[in-house]
LUMFI-800468 format. One line per 2 residues: number of its first residue (from 1); for each residue z negated, y negated, x of C-alpha. Coordinates in steps of 0.5 Angstrom, whole numbers, plus 2048, in hexadecimal, padded with zeros to 3 digits. Layout:
BEGIN
NUM = Z/Y/X  ...
END
This chain:
BEGIN
1 = 800/800/800  802/7F9/803
3 = 7FD/7F3/803  7FE/7ED/801
5 = 7FA/7E7/804  7F7/7E1/801
7 = 7F7/7DA/804  7F4/7D3/803
9 = 7F9/7CD/804  7FB/7C7/802
11 = 801/7C4/7FE  806/7C0/801
13 = 80B/7C0/7FD  80D/7C2/7F6
15 = 814/7C2/7F3  814/7C2/7EB
17 = 81B/7C5/7EB  81A/7CB/7EE
19 = 813/7CC/7ED  812/7CD/7F5
21 = 80D/7CA/7FA  80C/7C8/801
23 = 805/7CA/803  801/7CA/80A
25 = 7FD/7CF/80B  7F5/7CD/80D
27 = 7F4/7D2/812  7FA/7D1/816
29 = 7FB/7C9/815  802/7C9/818
31 = 804/7CF/814  809/7CD/80E
33 = 80C/7D0/808  812/7CD/805
35 = 815/7D0/7FE  80E/7D3/7FC
37 = 80F/7D5/7F5  80A/7D3/7F0
39 = 806/7D8/7EB  809/7D6/7E4
41 = 801/7D5/7E2  801/7CF/7E7
43 = 802/7C8/7E3  807/7C4/7E6
45 = 802/7BE/7E5  7FE/7C1/7EA
47 = 802/7C3/7F0  802/7BC/7F3
49 = 802/7BB/7FB  7FB/7BB/7FE
51 = 7F8/7C0/7F9  7F5/7C7/7FB
53 = 7F8/7CD/7FA  7F8/7D5/7FA
55 = 7FE/7D8/7FD  7FF/7E0/7FC
57 = 804/7E3/802  807/7E9/802
59 = 808/7EE/807  80F/7ED/807
61 = 80E/7E5/808  80F/7E3/801
63 = 80A/7DE/7FE  808/7DB/7F8
65 = 804/7D6/7F6  7FE/7D8/7F1
67 = 7F9/7D3/7F0  7F7/7CC/7F1
69 = 7F0/7C8/7F2
END
């Protein structure tokens, strides 16, 4: 069974047309991920630059933004 990893991140930018985000991982500030799809449960109004978020990364390097706070 493959393991997924959760990472805390900061939201850098959000594209409302594609519902994707650019995030910077908090544990590795020089690592940014672009084009990360956002969960349908994430409201566009909550996806603003500077917000903290939770990113799920699968073993095949696919990522999904699953929550903001």
